[in-house]
C-alpha positions, 0 to 999 in steps of 0.5 A: 795574667787573668788567674793572678787577678782571681788570686788578688781578689781571693786575698783581698776578700779574706782580708776583709772578712778577717774580724775574728782575730781582732776579738781580744781588743773587744774582749778586754774592753768589754770586760774593763769598761762594760762590766762583762765577764770573761766567760760571757765575752769568751761565749761570744768568741766561742759561739763565732768559732762554732757557727763558722765550723758548722757552716763551713761543713755546710759550704763545703758541700754547697759550693759545688753546686752554686759556686764561689761567687754565690757563696761569697756574696751570701757571706758578705751579707751575712757577715756584714749584717752581723756586725751591724746588728751587734753595733746597734745592740750595744753591750748587750750579751744577747746581741753580741751572741747574735752579731758577732757570734752566730751571724759573723760565724756564718758570714766568715764560713760563706766568704772564706771557703770560696777564694781558697778553693778557687785559687787552689784550682787556678794553681794546681802546681803550687797548692801549698803556697797558694793555700797559704797565701789566700788563708794568710790574708784571713789570718792577718786580719788581726793586723790590718783590721786591728790597726784600723780599730786601734785608729778608729778608737783613737778617734773616739768611736766606740767599739759598737761604732767600729762593728758597724763600720767594719760590717759595711765595708765587708759587705760592699767590699766582698760583694764587689770582689766576688764577681772575680770568683770564677773556677777554671773550666773543668775538662776531666769528666771523672773529676766532675763526677767525683765532686762531693763524693768522699773517698772509699774507706775514709772514715776507717782510714788512720790517716783521716783520724791523725789529721782530726786528732791534730786539727783539734788539739792544734786549734783547741790550744790556739783558741784558748789563747787567741780570744783572750790574748790581751787579757792573758797579758794583762793578768801576767803583767805585761806593760800596756804598750805591749798589750795594745801591740799584741793583736797586731803582732799575733796577726803578723804571725797568724799570716806568716804562719799560714804561708810559712807552714804552707811552704814548709809542708811542701818541703818537709811533708805532713808527718814532720811538719804537723808534728813540729807545729804542734810540738813548738806550740806546746814549748811557746805556751809554756814559756808564755806562762812563766815569762809572758810578763816581759813585754817584748817576750809577750809580743814575741810569743804572741807572734810564735804562737800566731805562726803556729795557730795559723799553721792549723788552717793550711797544714791540713787542707794542703794534705787533703788536696795532695792525698785526695785531690783538689776537687775534694777539699770542700767535702774531705776537709769539711768533714775534718773541719767538723771537730773545729766545733769541739775546739771552739766550744772548749777552748775559749770556754776553758779560758773564760772559766779560768779567768772567772774562777781562778782569776787568771788564764794559767790553768787554761794555758797549762791545759792548752799546752798538754792538749798540744803535746798530746796531739803531736803524740797521737798524730805520729801514732795514727798517720799512715798515708793511704794507697789510692786515696784519690778514688 
């Protein structure tokens, strides 16, 4: 029973720090009501993603030394501080970049990885399902926190008041839940010695580079859409009620995809699951370009794109755990995660550039679809599961 309490704490931590995918709500308000350009709002989103990715690689190594409880507490403090800073600074690009960009990204990274690793170690027989459940909670932040944001906006709060409210809630909530973050007692001396050490020949392995290529293209395609979702719908002509619902629907899809792809990779294997995820994402983005003006279709595609985007954050970590061992998730997956810096810089940037220079998002969406399709081809060409990968 003890391990289920730890799993529940891990899930609630991820829920509380799931602010990132609510950004399309703020993106649209900052453009429509405060006069910021798409390039500016997407720069904030991009900085948050890049800060998260860089910090994630650091935390992946640091967590083996200081433990998930400490990293989660650090994450709570930085996360909460970032949102409070953004709330106090108003519509200034500089404070938005610092608060909902740099500090938010760093805080999420510190709070995000500990619950995942801890839960996987307590449930070694169900790595994919547990990983999908915990990461799915983070993905569902757009649904739960997005719903809270809509309610608070309805009460007349500004987005800057909302930043502060969510920041303080996350700070105190995550600190309390962090006291449940405790790893099982390690009994395998060889596993203890391996912690933090990369497998031999990793960087010359086609398997590793297949995961890198697929992760980059999948996250690039997703980030091009995610940060601008409401504005994409607005420029395509989707009706207002569907625009307000799209972030919530995306959040459901994002969470379902993390749990769903976690189960699918267990059943079908990495080769089929990753190829399917990238191929389907290509199709959904293309359909969005041509039919996104239809309200129900726009909402359905928000769910489906969220479903496939969420898969990026369970497919590869599960494959790493299966191939290299759960004790190396922080190091091997952390190294793969470095490429998230590139997709964080380019995906939102492409969306902002497309909007500011061409008045819409279709060119960026077409690029996202092409990149996802190329990623599927590259993954199939490179993927070869290594022998004795756990050494």
